C-alpha positions, 0 to 999 in steps of 0.5 A: 499500499502507498505509503500515507494511504491508509486501508479503509474496509473493502468494497462490499459489491467488488471485494476490492480494498477501497484506498484514500488520501489520508486526511489529517488535520493540519499541523502548523507547517503545512498551514505556514506552506498553506499562507505562503501559498495563499500569500503568492496567488495574491501576489500573482493577483496583483501582477496580473491585474496590473498587467490585464489593467495595462492591455486595456489602457494601453498607457506605457508609463505603466512598464516603468521605463522597460520598453521590452513590457510594451513589446510582450504586452502588444504582441500577438502572444498577449492574447488567446481568442481574444481573451487576455493572457493578463485576465486568464492569469487574473482569473487563474490566481483567484482560483487559487486563492479561493481554493486556498483560503476555502481549505481550512473551512469546507470539509471538501476543500480540505480533502481535496485542496492540497490535490486540487492546488497542485493540478493547477499551479502544474497547468500555470507553470507549463503555460508559464514555462510557454510564454516565457520560452516565446519571450525570450527566443520568440519576441525577444524581450523580456516583461518583468512583470510577465516574470514575477507571475512565472516565479509566483506560480513556480513557487506555489508548484513546488510548495504544493509538491511539498505539501502534497508529499509531506503531509497528505501521502 
């Protein structure tokens, strides 16, 4: 049986043992990792909201002297089917923050939130890696605000792995 997974009585219909994720009361370290993840999700939200506001206003002063920021934000890669990538970031970080906030308060979230945060951050880090590649190799420009978002989702992903491995499996 996998480490940290407890066996429950066999399913009476199939006779197969049922397995489930270990549910433990959050200890101080797990709580700290969740709170740090929440703070990073808030940072990512603020950063993405800033980039989205910049996208819809086209106010180049918001680049704070980085012309590369404008190049990236006006590129063809800054939208997917007309939806600004920054708006997708806003929604993703809001979803992550909502899940992390609900985790200690709502039983289904307590059970599944660490795995959901891992899954969402995995998708986020893959998308962010793609966008960073586009920045460096195709557009040949670096947007510092985009790198903040990439760092935020990367750290959330790392913390999600630590939480899953150490406290939930």
